[in-house]
C-alpha angles and dihedrals in degrees: 000000000000096000093042093051091047091055093047093049093048101045131046128231110252096209140027095233092094132029132218094258090056094046089049090053093049093048094045091054091047092049090051090052092049094047091050088051095231106181123249149043132306116245133187122192110199112020103172108184093344109261096140092033091059092050093046089054091047092052092047089051093046090054092043089238120166094195117146111253120200129181127195126199140144090222084212099096128245120349121229117288124246128210090269089066099052113125132151087223094055104057092122094065104089135161113280096021120128093029114168125170125238087241091057090049092051091047090062090057092046092051090049094047092237131138108250121233124248103281124215113190118203146079111291090239090061095052123098133209089259088065091063126074116260091242126030125192099175133019126187110194117196104162096131096208136070098250094046094050091044092050093048093048090051090052098048103034098077090049100048115121121225106278094023122147132219120199116194120197119222093018092139098030115120093207093059107040094158093076093061093043092054093048094046092049100044099033097037111160096029114109114243119210114203124213125163092343091308120124112217119198116186112194 
């Protein structure tokens, strides 16, 4: 945790969509994967303005890792909800919210002096297996809604290396029940560890 805490104390979060405890959990899982030398790339589905993306890059740099790092986002905000996402606590999450342009995302990396990841622009439902690295060691899924999490799991699951880890944002968040439903359906039988509303699946 030393390196992770150092990064979080040195650099600010650039949005309020994630907190320091959550970023620390994501980075700690990623560091474990890197230290165990699990084969494959790092992927992030749903990057918004780039808060977690920046910290993932910083950790990779701090560990002198040359892992491929790919991010996927529509850059058009949230998609429409489906019935699996309905929650009285989640009325504020509407289609089109949280829209950030690819240019804005790249500007965060430029301001920070960091090399940006490989960016794939598009709705997750429009992506194909060829858009995903052949081997994946770590996947952070932040699609908010049922269909987005389901689509991203379907894309990454066949490419996950032995020992890989998936971290799903909003897994335990009442306002976004679709995330948990998608994980429990598609990754049934795999234990899910919950920390700070994140679902952690270690394969």
